[in-house]
C-alpha positions as CSV (number, residue, x, y, z in Angstrom):
1,M,-0.1,0.0,0.1
2,R,3.1,2.2,-0.1
3,I,4.1,4.3,-3.1
4,K,7.6,3.0,-4.3
5,N,7.8,4.2,-7.7
6,H,6.7,7.8,-8.9
7,P,7.6,9.6,-12.1
8,I,8.9,12.7,-10.3
9,L,9.5,11.9,-6.7
10,T,12.0,9.7,-5.1
11,F,11.5,7.8,-1.9
12,P,14.9,6.9,0.0
13,V,14.8,3.6,1.8
14,Q,13.9,4.3,5.5
15,E,14.7,2.5,8.6
16,E,11.9,0.0,9.7
17,I,10.3,0.7,13.3
18,E,8.5,-1.9,15.2
19,F,5.4,-1.2,17.2
20,T,2.2,-3.1,18.1
21,F,-1.3,-2.6,16.8
22,E,-4.1,-4.2,18.8
23,G,-1.6,-6.2,20.7
24,K,0.2,-7.6,17.5
25,P,3.8,-6.7,16.2
26,V,3.8,-4.5,13.1
27,K,6.3,-2.4,11.3
28,G,6.3,1.0,9.9
29,L,9.1,3.3,8.5
30,K,11.1,6.1,10.0
31,G,9.3,9.5,9.1
32,D,5.8,7.8,9.0
33,T,3.1,9.1,11.3
34,I,1.0,6.4,13.2
35,A,-1.9,6.7,10.8
36,S,0.4,6.6,7.7
37,A,2.3,3.6,8.8
38,L,-1.1,1.8,9.6
39,S,-2.5,2.8,6.0
40,A,0.7,1.4,4.5
41,L,-0.1,-2.0,6.2
42,G,-3.6,-1.9,4.8
43,I,-5.2,-0.9,8.1
44,M,-7.8,1.6,7.0
45,T,-10.2,1.5,10.1
46,L,-8.8,3.7,12.8
47,G,-12.1,3.5,14.9
48,H,-15.6,3.8,15.0
49,S,-18.3,6.5,15.3
50,I,-19.6,6.5,18.9
51,K,-23.4,6.7,17.9
52,R,-23.8,4.6,15.0
53,N,-20.6,2.6,15.2
54,R,-19.7,3.3,11.6
55,P,-15.9,2.9,10.7
56,R,-13.7,5.9,10.6
57,G,-10.3,6.1,8.9
58,F,-7.6,8.5,7.8
59,Y,-9.5,11.6,6.8
60,C,-8.1,15.1,7.1
61,A,-4.3,14.3,7.7
62,I,-3.7,17.5,9.4
63,G,-5.0,17.0,12.7
64,N,-8.3,19.0,12.5
65,C,-10.8,16.2,12.7
66,A,-11.1,13.3,15.2
67,S,-11.4,10.5,12.7
68,C,-7.9,9.2,13.6
69,N,-8.0,9.4,17.5
70,M,-6.6,6.4,18.9
71,I,-5.1,5.1,22.3
72,V,-1.3,5.2,22.1
73,N,0.7,4.1,25.0
74,G,-2.4,4.2,27.2
75,I,-3.1,7.8,26.3
76,S,-6.6,8.4,24.7
77,N,-7.6,10.7,21.9
78,V,-4.2,10.9,20.2
79,R,-4.4,12.4,16.7
80,T,-2.5,9.5,14.8
81,C,-2.3,11.4,11.6
82,I,0.1,14.0,13.0
83,T,1.9,12.0,15.7
84,P,5.2,10.7,14.6
85,L,5.6,7.0,14.7
86,Q,8.1,5.8,17.5
87,A,9.7,2.3,18.2
88,N,7.6,0.3,20.6
89,M,4.4,2.2,20.6
90,D,1.3,0.4,21.6
91,V,-1.5,1.6,19.4
92,R,-5.1,0.6,19.9
93,I,-8.4,1.4,18.4
94,Q,-10.3,3.7,20.7
95,K,-13.7,2.5,22.0
96,D,-16.3,4.2,24.3
97,K,-14.7,7.6,24.3
98,G,-11.2,6.2,25.0
99,V,-11.7,3.2,27.2
100,I,-9.6,0.2,26.3
101,Q,-11.5,-2.8,26.0
């Protein structure tokens, strides 16, 4: 799911970073945000709407909406589209306004 060949841009090889998503080990690249690393892994659902439980995903990518809010290292409401990926992060889907289930 990651762009590797582009007619104008070049993408230098980046160091892999290990983290967990929903308790499972996964890898992203140095320079990724949490949401972009998950998107590159094919993970498009980052949460669900509170009232109707509809899937939410990577939407604005600039931190203005709350579609990408997740629990990161036990902290609720982290805007994953603007939060840089770091090694050993624990990333979880946020349910019920931030309560881990």
